[in-house]
N, C-alpha and C positions, 0 to 999 in steps of 0.2 A: 635739399630734399631728402637725400639719403640719411643725413645726420639727424634730421627730424624723426625719421622712421626708427632709427636706432635708439634715440632718446625716448620715444614713445614705448618701446619694448623694454629697454634697460632701466628707465627711470622708475617705474613702479616696483620693479624687483629690488632696486637699491633702496627704495623707501621702505619696503617691507622687511629688509634684512635686519635692521636694529630691533624690530619687534620680536624677531625670533630669538634674539640673544637674551631677552628678558623672561623667557619662559622658565618657570621654576618646576622642576620635576620632583614629585614626592615619591617616596618608596611605596610600593604596592604591598598591602597587607593581605596575606593569604590565610584564610580560615578554613578549617575542615568542614565538610558538608556531610551531614548525617542523613542518609536516605533509607527509608523503610519501604520495602515492597512486600505487600501482602498477596500471597498467592492462595487462592481458595481451591485447594486440591480436592476437597470433598465434592463440590459441585462439578468439577471437571470429571471426576470418576462417575458420578451419577449420569452426566450427559453421555459419557462413553458407553455406559451400560444401557442407556435408553436407545442409543443409535446402533447397538450391536446387531439388530435385526437387518440393517442395511448391509452390513458386512456379510451376514449369512446369506442374504438374497443374492449378493454379488458373486458369491462363491458357488451357488447352485447353478447347474447347467439348465438352460431354458429348453423346454420341449419345442420342437419345430411346429409352427402353426401354419396350416395350409393357407394359401392365398385366397382360395375360393372353396366353397363347400360343394361336395358332390351333389349332383342333381338326384332327386328322388323321383322315381316313377311310380305311378299308381296304376294298377290294372283294374279294369272295370269288372267288378264281380257281378255276376248275375245278368250281364248283358250278353245276348247270344246273337 
């Protein structure tokens, strides 16, 4: 029983071993790769100029806004 289990594991490995010996390894050809990256700096500058107002607003201190408005009272004029 034990021999059968060992043959079931070792048998396929031994059968595949000769196929590994027939592998032909070819040399790898290395070619240079030319990559062109276009950076559109003009549009980037225009966007920075367009959004400069956000930087200006962020640097300005905000005036404190009261949570509620003060009540206004009206006096009755002419009523005696």
